[in-house]
NUTORLUM-515201 format. One record per residue (C-alpha): x, y, z; residue number from 1; residue in one letter. Coordinates in steps of 0.1 Angstrom, whole numbers, m for minus. Each point is the difference from the previous one (the first is absolute). Layout:
+-------+-------+-------+-----+------+
:     x :     y :     z : pos : code :
+-------+-------+-------+-----+------+
:     X :     Y :     Z : NUM :    a :
...
+-------+-------+-------+-----+------+
//
This chain:
+-------+-------+-------+-----+------+
:     x :     y :     z : pos : code :
+-------+-------+-------+-----+------+
:   509 :  1318 :  1209 :   1 :    m :
:     8 :   m34 :   m16 :   2 :    i :
:   m37 :    m8 :    m4 :   3 :    l :
:    m6 :    34 :   m16 :   4 :    h :
:    28 :    m6 :   m24 :   5 :    v :
:   m14 :   m33 :   m11 :   6 :    f :
:   m34 :    16 :    m5 :   7 :    k :
:    16 :    26 :   m22 :   8 :    q :
:    18 :   m27 :   m20 :   9 :    m :
:   m32 :   m18 :    m5 :  10 :    w :
:   m19 :    31 :   m11 :  11 :    n :
:    27 :     6 :   m26 :  12 :    n :
:     4 :   m37 :    m9 :  13 :    r :
:    m2 :     5 :   m38 :  14 :    r :
:    27 :    25 :    m1 :  15 :    h :
:    21 :   m18 :    26 :  16 :    n :
:    m4 :   m32 :   m19 :  17 :    g :
:    19 :    15 :   m30 :  18 :    w :
:    27 :    13 :    24 :  19 :    i :
:     4 :   m35 :    16 :  20 :    v :
:     3 :   m16 :   m35 :  21 :    a :
:    26 :    25 :    m9 :  22 :    e :
:    20 :    m7 :    32 :  23 :    l :
:    m2 :   m38 :    m6 :  24 :    i :
:    16 :     4 :   m34 :  25 :    v :
:    26 :    23 :    16 :  26 :    v :
:     8 :   m25 :    27 :  27 :    t :
:     4 :   m29 :   m25 :  28 :    y :
:    24 :    18 :   m23 :  29 :    f :
:    19 :    19 :    28 :  30 :    m :
:     8 :   m34 :    16 :  31 :    w :
:    17 :   m11 :   m32 :  32 :    g :
:    20 :    32 :    m3 :  33 :    v :
:    11 :     1 :    37 :  34 :    i :
:    10 :   m37 :     3 :  35 :    d :
:    32 :     0 :   m22 :  36 :    p :
:    12 :    32 :    16 :  37 :    v :
:    m5 :   m15 :    35 :  38 :    y :
:    18 :   m32 :   m11 :  39 :    m :
:    31 :    18 :   m14 :  40 :    m :
:     2 :    25 :    29 :  41 :    l :
:    m3 :   m28 :    25 :  42 :    s :
:    28 :   m19 :   m17 :  43 :    n :
:    22 :    30 :     3 :  44 :    r :
:    m5 :     0 :    38 :  45 :    t :
:    15 :   m34 :     3 :  46 :    i :
:    37 :     3 :    10 :  47 :    p :
:    25 :    m7 :   m28 :  48 :    d :
:    18 :   m23 :    23 :  49 :    g :
:    34 :    16 :    m7 :  50 :    f :
:    16 :    34 :     2 :  51 :    d :
:    20 :    14 :   m30 :  52 :    v :
:     2 :    35 :    11 :  53 :    s :
:    36 :    13 :     1 :  54 :    k :
:    11 :   m30 :   m20 :  55 :    m :
:    19 :    m3 :   m33 :  56 :    v :
:    14 :   m29 :   m20 :  57 :    i :
:    34 :     2 :   m18 :  58 :    v :
:     1 :   m24 :   m30 :  59 :    r :
:    32 :   m14 :   m15 :  60 :    l :
:     1 :   m18 :   m33 :  61 :    y :
:    25 :   m29 :    m4 :  62 :    s :
:    24 :     3 :   m29 :  63 :    n :
:     5 :   m38 :     1 :  64 :    i :
:   m28 :   m22 :   m14 :  65 :    l :
:   m14 :   m24 :    27 :  66 :    p :
:     8 :   m31 :   m19 :  67 :    w :
:    36 :    11 :    m6 :  68 :    n :
:     8 :     7 :    37 :  69 :    k :
:    30 :   m20 :    14 :  70 :    t :
:     7 :    m5 :    37 :  71 :    p :
:    26 :    28 :    m4 :  72 :    e :
:   m26 :    23 :   m14 :  73 :    d :
:   m24 :    m8 :    29 :  74 :    i :
:    28 :     7 :    24 :  75 :    e :
:     7 :    34 :   m16 :  76 :    r :
:   m37 :     8 :     0 :  77 :    e :
:    m1 :    m7 :    38 :  78 :    e :
:    29 :    23 :     6 :  79 :    q :
:   m14 :    28 :   m23 :  80 :    t :
:   m34 :    m3 :    18 :  81 :    q :
:    17 :     4 :    34 :  82 :    e :
:    20 :    30 :   m12 :  83 :    n :
:   m31 :    17 :   m14 :  84 :    v :
:   m20 :    m7 :    31 :  85 :    a :
:    28 :    14 :    22 :  86 :    n :
:     1 :    32 :   m20 :  87 :    m :
:   m38 :     5 :    m1 :  88 :    i :
:    m3 :    m8 :    37 :  89 :    e :
:    26 :    26 :     9 :  90 :    a :
:   m22 :    28 :   m15 :  91 :    l :
:   m14 :    23 :    27 :  92 :    p :
:   m35 :    m2 :   m14 :  93 :    e :
:    m2 :   m38 :     3 :  94 :    v :
:   m15 :   m16 :    31 :  95 :    e :
:     0 :   m36 :   m12 :  96 :    q :
:    11 :   m20 :   m30 :  97 :    l :
:    m7 :   m36 :   m11 :  98 :    a :
:    13 :   m17 :   m31 :  99 :    p :
:   m26 :   m22 :   m18 : 100 :    n :
:    m3 :   m24 :   m28 : 101 :    i :
:   m23 :    12 :   m28 : 102 :    g :
:   m29 :    21 :    12 : 103 :    i :
:   m21 :   m23 :    22 : 104 :    p :
:   m24 :    27 :    14 : 105 :    i :
:   m37 :     6 :    m4 : 106 :    p :
:     5 :    29 :   m24 : 107 :    l :
:    17 :   m20 :   m26 : 108 :    f :
:    m3 :   m38 :     4 : 109 :    s :
:   m26 :   m19 :   m21 : 110 :    s :
:    12 :   m36 :     5 : 111 :    a :
:   m25 :   m25 :    13 : 112 :    t :
:     3 :   m34 :    18 : 113 :    g :
:   m25 :   m27 :     8 : 114 :    r :
:    m3 :   m14 :    35 : 115 :    l :
:   m24 :   m25 :    17 : 116 :    q :
:    m5 :   m12 :    35 : 117 :    r :
:     0 :   m37 :    m9 : 118 :    d :
:    m2 :   m22 :   m31 : 119 :    t :
:   m38 :     0 :     1 : 120 :    i :
:    m8 :    37 :     3 : 121 :    s :
:    m2 :    23 :   m30 : 122 :    e :
:    33 :    19 :    m7 : 123 :    p :
:    m1 :    38 :     4 : 124 :    l :
:    19 :    24 :   m22 : 125 :    t :
:    19 :    27 :    20 : 126 :    l :
:    21 :    29 :   m10 : 127 :    s :
:    36 :   m12 :     7 : 128 :    m :
:    28 :    22 :    12 : 129 :    l :
:    35 :   m15 :     3 : 130 :    n :
:    27 :    10 :    24 : 131 :    f :
:    34 :   m12 :    10 : 132 :    r :
:    19 :   m10 :    32 : 133 :    t :
:     7 :    32 :    20 : 134 :    g :
:   m24 :    21 :   m20 : 135 :    d :
:   m16 :    29 :    18 : 136 :    e :
:   m31 :     4 :   m22 : 137 :    t :
:   m24 :    m2 :    29 : 138 :    f :
:    20 :    25 :    20 : 139 :    e :
:     5 :    25 :   m28 : 140 :    m :
:   m37 :    m1 :   m11 : 141 :    l :
:   m11 :    m1 :    37 : 142 :    q :
:   m23 :   m30 :    m7 : 143 :    i :
:   m14 :   m10 :    34 : 144 :    r :
:    m7 :   m33 :    17 : 145 :    d :
:   m38 :    m7 :    m2 : 146 :    a :
:     1 :   m13 :    36 : 147 :    r :
:    21 :    24 :    19 : 148 :    t :
:     0 :    31 :   m22 : 149 :    g :
:    38 :     1 :     2 : 150 :    e :
:    22 :     4 :   m31 : 151 :    i :
:     6 :   m35 :   m15 : 152 :    m :
:    35 :   m14 :     0 : 153 :    r :
:    10 :   m21 :   m30 : 154 :    s :
:    28 :   m18 :    17 : 155 :    d :
:    m9 :   m35 :    m9 : 156 :    v :
:    26 :   m17 :   m22 : 157 :    s :
:   m19 :   m32 :    m6 : 158 :    d :
:   m10 :    m3 :   m37 : 159 :    a :
:   m30 :   m20 :    11 : 160 :    r :
:   m15 :    29 :    20 : 161 :    s :
:   m26 :    23 :   m12 : 162 :    i :
:   m17 :    32 :    12 : 163 :    y :
:   m37 :     6 :    m9 : 164 :    i :
:   m23 :    29 :     3 : 165 :    s :
:   m29 :     1 :    24 : 166 :    a :
:   m24 :    m4 :   m29 : 167 :    d :
:    17 :   m32 :   m11 : 168 :    a :
:     1 :   m13 :    36 : 169 :    a :
:   m38 :     5 :     4 : 170 :    k :
:    m6 :   m20 :   m32 : 171 :    i :
:    24 :   m29 :     8 : 172 :    f :
:    m5 :    m2 :    38 : 173 :    f :
:   m34 :    16 :     8 : 174 :    p :
:    m3 :   m19 :    32 : 175 :    e :
:    34 :    10 :    14 : 176 :    l :
:     9 :    31 :    19 : 177 :    v :
:    37 :    m5 :    m6 : 178 :    d :
:    11 :   m21 :   m30 : 179 :    c :
:    38 :     5 :     5 : 180 :    v :
:    17 :   m34 :    m2 : 181 :    g :
:   m28 :   m15 :   m22 : 182 :    q :
:     8 :   m16 :   m34 : 183 :    t :
:   m11 :    10 :   m35 : 184 :    l :
:     7 :   m19 :   m32 : 185 :    l :
:    14 :    13 :   m32 : 186 :    r :
:    m3 :   m21 :   m32 : 187 :    s :
:    34 :   m10 :   m13 : 188 :    s :
:   m12 :   m24 :   m27 : 189 :    g :
:   m27 :   m24 :    m8 : 190 :    v :
:   m15 :   m12 :    33 : 191 :    n :
:    32 :    11 :    18 : 192 :    t :
:     1 :    28 :    26 : 193 :    f :
:    26 :    19 :    20 : 194 :    d :
:    m9 :     7 :    36 : 195 :    s :
:     4 :    35 :    12 : 196 :    l :
:    m1 :    12 :    36 : 197 :    r :
:   m18 :    32 :     8 : 198 :    v :
:    26 :    21 :    17 : 199 :    a :
:   m22 :    31 :     6 : 200 :    g :
:   m32 :    18 :    m9 : 201 :    v :
:     2 :    36 :   m10 : 202 :    f :
:   m28 :    26 :    m2 : 203 :    a :
:   m19 :     2 :   m33 : 204 :    s :
:    17 :    21 :   m26 : 205 :    i :
:   m13 :    16 :   m32 : 206 :    k :
:    17 :   m12 :   m31 : 207 :    m :
:   m16 :    21 :   m28 : 208 :    e :
:   m11 :    34 :    12 : 209 :    a :
:   m13 :    18 :    30 : 210 :    s :
:   m36 :    m3 :   m12 : 211 :    s :
:     3 :   m38 :    m5 : 212 :    i :
:    m5 :   m23 :    30 : 213 :    q :
:    29 :   m22 :    13 : 214 :    p :
:     3 :   m34 :   m15 : 215 :    i :
:    16 :   m32 :    13 : 216 :    p :
:    38 :     2 :    m2 : 217 :    v :
:    29 :   m22 :     8 : 218 :    m :
:    37 :     7 :     5 : 219 :    y :
:    24 :   m28 :    m7 : 220 :    m :
:    37 :    m5 :     6 : 221 :    l :
:     6 :    m6 :   m37 : 222 :    n :
:    30 :    21 :   m11 : 223 :    a :
:    38 :    m5 :     2 : 224 :    p :
:    22 :    21 :    21 : 225 :    s :
:    12 :    20 :   m30 : 226 :    v :
:   m17 :    12 :   m32 : 227 :    s :
:     1 :   m24 :   m29 : 228 :    v :
:   m24 :    22 :   m21 : 229 :    g :
:     3 :    32 :   m18 : 230 :    f :
:    m8 :    24 :    29 : 231 :    y :
:    11 :     5 :    35 : 232 :    n :
:   m17 :    25 :    22 : 233 :    t :
:     5 :    19 :    33 : 234 :    f :
:   m29 :    10 :    23 : 235 :    f :
:     8 :    33 :    17 : 236 :    i :
:   m21 :    15 :    28 : 237 :    r :
:     8 :    37 :     5 : 238 :    l :
:    m1 :    20 :    32 : 239 :    r :
:   m33 :    17 :     9 : 240 :    d :
:    13 :    35 :    m7 : 241 :    d :
:    12 :    m9 :   m35 : 242 :    v :
:   m21 :     6 :   m31 : 243 :    s :
:    m1 :   m31 :   m22 : 244 :    a :
:    m5 :    20 :   m32 : 245 :    a :
:    31 :    23 :     8 : 246 :    a :
:    21 :   m31 :     9 : 247 :    f :
:    m9 :   m16 :   m34 : 248 :    v :
:    11 :    30 :   m19 : 249 :    e :
:    32 :     4 :    20 : 250 :    k :
:     8 :   m37 :    m5 : 251 :    f :
:    m4 :     2 :   m37 : 252 :    k :
:    21 :    31 :    m4 : 253 :    t :
:    27 :    m4 :    26 : 254 :    d :
:     2 :   m35 :    14 : 255 :    i :
:    m8 :   m25 :   m28 : 256 :    a :
:    32 :     9 :   m19 : 257 :    s :
:    21 :    m7 :    31 : 258 :    q :
:   m13 :   m35 :     7 : 259 :    l :
:    28 :   m26 :    m1 : 260 :    p :
:   m16 :   m22 :   m26 : 261 :    l :
:    31 :   m10 :   m20 : 262 :    g :
:    m8 :   m20 :   m31 : 263 :    d :
:   m25 :   m22 :    19 : 264 :    i :
:   m30 :    23 :     1 : 265 :    y :
:   m14 :    32 :   m14 : 266 :    r :
:   m24 :    24 :    18 : 267 :    f :
:   m35 :    m6 :   m13 : 268 :    d :
:   m20 :    26 :    19 : 269 :    g :
:   m14 :     9 :    34 : 270 :    i :
:   m37 :    m3 :     8 : 271 :    i :
:   m20 :    20 :    26 : 272 :    n :
:   m23 :   m27 :    14 : 273 :    l :
:   m26 :    23 :    14 : 274 :    e :
:    m4 :    17 :   m33 : 275 :    k :
:     1 :   m33 :   m18 : 276 :    h :
:   m29 :   m13 :    22 : 277 :    w :
:   m21 :    30 :    m8 : 278 :    k :
:     8 :    m3 :   m37 : 279 :    d :
:    m9 :   m37 :     2 : 280 :    r :
:   m34 :    11 :    13 : 281 :    e :
:    m5 :    22 :   m31 : 282 :    v :
:    14 :   m26 :   m24 : 283 :    m :
:   m23 :   m27 :    14 : 284 :    s :
:   m30 :    20 :   m11 : 285 :    g :
:   m15 :     1 :    35 : 286 :    t :
:     6 :    37 :     5 : 287 :    t :
:   m17 :    10 :   m33 : 288 :    n :
:   m28 :   m25 :     8 : 289 :    k :
:    m5 :    16 :    34 : 290 :    l :
:     0 :    35 :   m15 : 291 :    r :
:   m25 :   m11 :   m26 : 292 :    l :
:   m24 :   m15 :    25 : 293 :    h :
:     3 :    30 :    23 : 294 :    i :
:    m7 :    23 :   m29 : 295 :    g :
:   m31 :   m20 :   m10 : 296 :    m :
:   m11 :    m1 :    36 : 297 :    m :
:     3 :    38 :     4 : 298 :    l :
:   m18 :     6 :   m33 : 299 :    f :
:   m28 :   m24 :    10 : 300 :    f :
:    m4 :    16 :    34 : 301 :    l :
:    m2 :    35 :   m17 : 302 :    l :
:   m27 :   m12 :   m23 : 303 :    c :
:   m18 :   m17 :    29 : 304 :    v :
:     3 :    32 :    21 : 305 :    f :
:   m14 :    21 :   m28 : 306 :    l :
:   m29 :   m24 :    m6 : 307 :    g :
:    m9 :    m9 :    36 : 308 :    v :
:     6 :    34 :    15 : 309 :    a :
:   m20 :    16 :   m28 : 310 :    g :
:   m29 :   m24 :     7 : 311 :    t :
:     0 :     9 :    37 : 312 :    f :
:     4 :    37 :    m9 : 313 :    l :
:   m32 :    m1 :   m21 : 314 :    l :
:   m17 :   m20 :    26 : 315 :    r :
:     7 :    25 :    27 : 316 :    a :
:    m9 :    30 :   m21 : 317 :    k :
:   m33 :   m17 :   m10 : 318 :    a :
:    m9 :    m1 :    36 : 319 :    r :
:     6 :    37 :     9 : 320 :    r :
:   m37 :     5 :     5 : 321 :    g :
:    m1 :   m29 :    25 : 322 :    e :
:    30 :    15 :    18 : 323 :    i :
:   m17 :    34 :     1 : 324 :    g :
:   m32 :   m14 :    14 : 325 :    l :
:    19 :   m19 :    27 : 326 :    r :
:    19 :    32 :    10 : 327 :    k :
:   m33 :    19 :     1 : 328 :    a :
:   m13 :   m27 :    24 : 329 :    l :
:    30 :     5 :    23 : 330 :    g :
:    24 :   m26 :   m13 : 331 :    g :
:    37 :     9 :     7 : 332 :    s :
:    26 :     2 :   m27 : 333 :    r :
:    22 :   m26 :    17 : 334 :    r :
:   m29 :   m25 :     2 : 335 :    r :
:   m10 :     5 :   m36 : 336 :    i :
:    35 :    m5 :   m12 : 337 :    l :
:     5 :   m31 :    22 : 338 :    a :
:   m32 :   m16 :   m14 : 339 :    e :
:    11 :     6 :   m36 : 340 :    f :
:    35 :   m15 :     7 : 341 :    l :
:   m16 :   m30 :    18 : 342 :    t :
:   m24 :    m6 :   m29 : 343 :    e :
:    30 :     1 :   m25 : 344 :    s :
:    19 :   m24 :    22 : 345 :    g :
:   m29 :   m25 :     1 : 346 :    w :
:    m4 :     2 :   m38 : 347 :    l :
:    38 :    m7 :    m4 : 348 :    v :
:    m1 :   m29 :    25 : 349 :    t :
:   m30 :   m17 :   m17 : 350 :    i :
:    16 :     3 :   m34 : 351 :    a :
:    34 :   m12 :    13 : 352 :    w :
:   m15 :   m31 :    16 : 353 :    l :
:   m17 :    m9 :   m33 : 354 :    v :
:    30 :     8 :   m21 : 355 :    g :
:    24 :   m19 :    22 : 356 :    i :
:   m23 :   m31 :    m2 : 357 :    l :
:     3 :     2 :   m38 : 358 :    i :
:    38 :     4 :     2 : 359 :    v :
:     2 :   m29 :    24 : 360 :    y :
:   m18 :   m22 :   m25 : 361 :    n :
:    23 :    12 :   m28 : 362 :    r :
:    32 :    m8 :    18 : 363 :    v :
:   m12 :   m35 :     6 : 364 :    h :
:   m11 :    m5 :   m36 : 365 :    v :
:    34 :    13 :   m13 : 366 :    t :
:    20 :   m21 :    24 : 367 :    g :
:    14 :    29 :    20 : 368 :    f :
:   m11 :   m16 :    32 : 369 :    a :
:    23 :   m30 :    m6 : 370 :    e :
:    36 :    14 :     4 : 371 :    a :
:    29 :   m19 :   m16 : 372 :    p :
:    16 :   m25 :    24 : 373 :    e :
:    35 :    16 :    m3 : 374 :    f :
:   m12 :    34 :    14 : 375 :    l :
:    10 :     6 :    36 : 376 :    n :
:   m32 :     3 :    20 : 377 :    d :
:    18 :    18 :    29 : 378 :    t :
:    m6 :    32 :   m21 : 379 :    y :
:   m35 :    13 :     3 : 380 :    l :
:    m3 :     8 :   m37 : 381 :    q :
:     4 :   m37 :    m8 : 382 :    n :
:   m29 :   m11 :    22 : 383 :    r :
:   m34 :     3 :   m16 : 384 :    m :
:   m20 :    12 :    30 : 385 :    a :
:    23 :    28 :    13 : 386 :    p :
:     8 :    11 :   m35 : 387 :    h :
:   m36 :     2 :   m11 : 388 :    f :
:   m12 :    19 :    31 : 389 :    w :
:    29 :    24 :     0 : 390 :    i :
:    m6 :    10 :   m36 : 391 :    v :
:   m38 :     1 :     7 : 392 :    s :
:     6 :    23 :    30 : 393 :    g :
:    21 :    24 :   m21 : 394 :    i :
:   m27 :     1 :   m26 : 395 :    v :
:   m26 :     7 :    27 : 396 :    y :
:    20 :    28 :    16 : 397 :    v :
:     7 :    17 :   m34 : 398 :    l :
:   m36 :    m2 :   m12 : 399 :    t :
:   m13 :    12 :    34 : 400 :    l :
:    25 :    29 :    m1 : 401 :    s :
:   m11 :    10 :   m35 : 402 :    i :
:   m37 :    m1 :    10 : 403 :    a :
:     6 :    21 :    31 : 404 :    f :
:    19 :    26 :   m20 : 405 :    v :
:   m27 :     1 :   m26 : 406 :    g :
:   m26 :     4 :    27 : 407 :    t :
:    17 :    23 :    25 : 408 :    w :
:     5 :    31 :   m21 : 409 :    f :
:   m34 :     4 :   m16 : 410 :    p :
:   m18 :   m12 :    31 : 411 :    a :
:    20 :    25 :    22 : 412 :    r :
:    m7 :    28 :   m25 : 413 :    q :
:   m37 :    m8 :     0 : 414 :    a :
:    m1 :    m3 :    37 : 415 :    a :
:    16 :    35 :     4 : 416 :    c :
:   m26 :    15 :   m24 : 417 :    t :
:   m28 :    20 :    15 : 418 :    d :
:   m31 :   m21 :     4 : 419 :    a :
:   m22 :    24 :   m20 : 420 :    a :
:    25 :     3 :   m28 : 421 :    e :
:     3 :   m38 :    m2 : 422 :    a :
:   m38 :    m4 :    m1 : 423 :    l :
:    m3 :    27 :   m27 : 424 :    r :
:    27 :   m17 :   m22 : 425 :    d :
:   m19 :   m33 :     3 : 426 :    d :
:   m33 :    14 :   m12 : 427 :    t :
+-------+-------+-------+-----+------+
//
């Protein structure tokens, strides 16, 4: 059958040539439309690295300016924090509570720090998240150890200790499986550095939005035991059977006014972290960008379907006489249909090979093949070869599906037509 299909393709080479040219153009532009959608959807499949479901943050605003705080004020703050924590922790909806300085979590922090492995290597800028002695940030956010998969424990009280993400560890210590105990340098002046010991490596976390890949992050023990700023916050993890949205409303209406704040603090709001993370995704623009690209992709595929399917429809109808003759000579409907589909498949394959060759040259000319050094190559979408062939495979499957749909219905209809009627229509 294959030999017969190739003979048919050669006999109709002029018409098939135009079809192949059309499919080459479709392949080239479809690759460019599919690629950004694949990239963003692939990024969404990467774990966030933390879990904020069933989590809220209660924020308190200090009535005393930081620079005016006396030792007595700080002592009163500590006592007020303890009283507030005890009251919140006693609520039946609360599973776990942890006081925190500022808001050093991926959803809010934007501070950066520069580290380097030695005095010769180039420094790397990382997102920096601060924590304090006894802080339970890792436990509350369920940030996990990159080596064991267990929840990280931030129980190190040494100010010269540092936690880094797996992305940062791969950059600083690419040759080491375990870099815990190694030393990194942080600039503290002109040609002077502070040595920091790596106390742990946690799994990569996303800092910006779910559609944006994780970036190198460091946690440093860089905050006092009590707040000296404007805000103090409490992380609250709710029980699994509690609705975070309902708890937020209840807290605002019934609980906030009963907090033992005295004249030290005032209630500054409660934040549903899961909702905030989703809102952050929208505010970052990635959600709208993804919707735009998906809309463009669907519109493009519709246009391609109408164009390519229409071409194959006309092609099948134009050969009704041939189909009738073959049926008159004893050809079965199934065999005729299989040959038409096989012919369409070969036309798509030839066009796809030529189109992908053109795309391959384009990505090299535009620099796409050379991924930025800071990208984590453990993700397939950041490696040129897997990325290129995955997108190319998607393009091939979509184009082949469109061609088969455009061929199946008219060829099937023609194959079901009586041989004499098909021959009469062709004359």
